[in-house]
Structures are given as structure tokens and as C-alpha cells.
C-alpha positions in Angstrom: 144.1 151.5 90.9 141.1 150.5 88.7 142.7 147.1 88.0 143.1 146.5 91.8 139.4 147.3 92.4 138.4 145.1 89.5 140.5 142.2 90.8 139.1 142.6 94.3 135.5 142.7 93.0 136.1 139.5 91.0 137.7 137.8 94.0 134.7 138.6 96.2 132.2 137.4 93.6 134.3 134.2 93.2 134.3 133.6 96.9 130.6 134.2 97.2 129.9 131.8 94.3 131.9 129.1 96.0 130.1 129.6 99.3 126.7 129.3 97.6 127.8 126.1 95.8 129.1 124.6 99.0 125.9 125.5 100.7 123.8 123.9 98.0 125.9 120.7 98.2 125.6 120.6 102.0 121.8 121.0 101.8 121.5 118.3 99.2 123.5 115.9 101.4 121.2 116.8 104.3 118.1 116.1 102.2 119.5 112.7 101.1 120.2 111.5 104.6 118.2 108.9 106.5 115.2 110.1 108.5 116.1 110.6 112.2 113.1 109.0 113.7 110.5 106.4 112.7 106.9 105.8 113.6 105.6 102.2 114.0 102.6 101.2 112.0 100.5 98.0 112.2 97.7 97.0 109.8 95.2 94.3 110.9 93.4 94.5 107.5 96.6 94.1 105.5 98.3 91.7 107.9 101.6 93.6 108.0 103.6 96.0 110.2 106.3 98.5 109.3 107.9 101.8 110.3 107.7 105.1 108.4 109.4 108.5 109.0 108.0 110.5 111.8 106.0 113.6 110.7 104.8 112.0 107.4 101.1 112.0 106.6 99.2 108.7 106.5 96.3 107.4 104.4 94.6 104.0 104.7 92.5 102.8 101.8 90.3 99.7 102.0 89.1 98.6 98.6 86.0 96.5 99.3 87.9 94.2 101.7 89.8 92.7 98.7 92.8 95.1 98.8 94.2 97.3 101.5 96.8 100.1 101.0 98.6 102.1 103.6 100.2 105.2 102.0 102.7 107.5 103.7 103.9 110.8 102.2 106.1 113.8 103.3 104.7 116.2 100.6 102.3 116.3 97.7 103.6 114.2 94.7 105.9 111.9 96.8 104.8 108.8 98.7 105.7 105.3 99.9 103.0 102.7 100.2 102.3 99.1 101.2 99.5 97.1 99.5 98.1 93.7 100.5 95.9 92.2 97.8 93.8 89.1 98.3 92.9 89.2 94.6 96.5 89.4 93.6 97.4 86.6 96.0 94.7 84.4 94.3 96.1 85.2 90.9 99.6 84.2 92.0 98.2 81.0 93.3 96.4 80.3 90.0 99.6 81.1 88.0 101.5 78.4 89.9 99.7 75.9 87.7 100.8 77.7 84.5 104.3 79.3 84.9 107.5 78.4 86.7 107.8 81.7 88.7 104.3 83.0 89.2 105.3 86.0 91.4 107.8 87.3 88.8 105.2 86.8 86.0 102.6 88.7 88.0 105.1 91.5 88.9 106.0 92.0 85.2 102.4 92.1 84.2 101.8 94.9 86.7 104.8 96.8 85.2 103.3 96.3 81.7 100.0 97.8 83.0 101.8 100.8 84.4 103.6 101.3 81.1 100.2 101.5 79.4 98.8 103.9 81.9 101.7 106.3 82.4 103.3 108.7 79.9 106.9 108.1 78.7 107.2 105.2 81.0 110.6 103.4 81.2 111.2 100.5 83.5 114.4 98.7 84.3 115.0 94.9 84.1 113.2 93.0 86.9 115.6 91.9 89.6 115.3 89.5 92.6 115.8 90.5 96.3 114.7 89.4 99.8 112.2 91.2 102.0 111.1 90.0 105.4 112.8 86.7 104.7 110.7 86.2 101.5 111.7 86.2 97.9 110.7 89.4 96.1 111.1 91.1 92.7 111.6 94.7 92.1 111.7 97.2 89.2 112.7 100.8 89.1 110.9 103.1 86.7 110.6 106.6 85.4 107.7 108.4 83.8 106.4 111.9 82.9 103.4 113.3 84.8 101.3 116.2 83.6 99.3 118.9 85.5 97.7 120.9 82.8 100.6 122.1 80.6 103.2 121.5 83.3 105.2 118.3 83.0 107.3 116.7 85.8 109.8 113.8 85.7 108.9 111.2 88.2 110.9 108.2 89.4 109.9 105.2 91.5 110.4 101.6 92.5 107.9 98.7 93.1 108.7 95.5 95.0 106.4 92.5 94.8 106.2 89.6 97.3 103.8 86.9 98.2 103.3 85.6 101.7 101.3 82.5 100.8 98.0 84.2 100.9 98.2 87.9 99.9 100.2 89.6 97.1 102.1 92.4 98.6 103.4 95.5 96.8 105.8 98.0 98.4 106.0 101.1 96.3 107.8 104.5 96.2 107.1 107.3 93.8 108.6 110.9 93.8 109.7 113.7 91.6 113.1 112.8 90.1 114.9 115.6 91.9 113.7 114.1 95.3 114.4 110.5 94.4 117.6 110.0 96.5 116.0 111.4 99.6 112.9 109.2 99.2 114.9 106.1 98.2 116.8 106.4 101.6 113.5 106.5 103.4 112.2 103.5 101.3 115.2 101.5 102.4 114.2 101.9 106.1 110.6 101.1 105.1 111.7 97.8 103.5 113.9 96.8 106.4 111.1 97.3 108.9 108.4 95.5 106.9 107.0 92.3 108.4 103.8 90.3 107.7 101.7 88.2 110.0 102.4 85.2 107.7 106.2 85.6 107.5 108.0 82.3 107.1 109.8 81.1 110.3 
């Protein structure tokens, strides 16, 4: 009789454990899905338009009319942003006289700067892609952020392009555990991105 109760108890515990695991997997899949609705955004200062997930917060930062950033975030610690930099565009233009691929060179210098500024930074090899019909370069990265004694693993990606006038950076950063969810949103962000100086 005791054995039967023991077996029944173990069976119930096993079933409950499986239900919990399935629930966790289902919730993770839901979190990693694409956002259901998107909000259009146009920046006259940056000369670009895009779409971002509905319900996200928005920040606009104008750095002395030389650089403009639009930042979108669902929660503290995670964000997607678009930066248009006149100064960066000028640097890419100057580099055309010195290096074969000025955009790639400038992108990799930015990654080096991030490596110097962020703790335990690891970046992947730079790769080429196309955004809004323009050549672009991207690098994914990881680093460790600290809030007092609390550390957190962060992941992100930065995409660099040049529209003939401005250097443009499209960036996503999030805690490592939310990376897949944010990366899916970033894909929609990239696909919607356009600039007023897009090539025909």
C-alpha cells in the first residue's frame, strides 16, 4: 500500500514538473516572436524613417546639430537606436582618400572604441550586409555591465552604413537572456529603415 502511494506521489510530481517545463518553453517562444504591431517614425533631423514596436518608449537626442539619435526601448536595459552623424559622415568621406573601404574601417574603429570602454567586451568578425539598398557592415558583441556589485551579461549588434552624407548606425543592446526577443524586433527595425538620401 505504501509503495502504491509513493508511486502515485512520484507520478504526480513528475507530471507537474513536465507541465511547468512545457509552460516555460511556451512562454520563451512567445517572448521570442515578432512584435504584433509597429509604430511609424520619421526624423527630419536625422533624415530617416523607420518602424518600431508599438508600446515601446521613445527618446530623441540632438547632439549640437552634429549627431541625432532616436532610441526605442521596451524596458530598462534594452534598446534599439538609429544614429545619424554628420561628423561620422565627414570622417568616412576623408577616409576615402586613405583606405580602400572607408565605411568598414570606420565601423571597426568604433568597435575598438567600444572594446576600450566596456568591460569583458567580445566582438565577432565584421560582416557585410545590405540595408535600405545600401552596403552596410555589422558586428555582434557581448560585454559585462555592472550596477554596484551586480553584474549582468549583455549582448548586442551594431550596423554601420553611409548614405553619401551622414554616417548611420543602427544598434541593439539587451541583457543576454532577452537577446532573441530583441533581435527579432531589430530585424523588423532594419527592414523598415529608409533614409531621405537612399540610392534609387
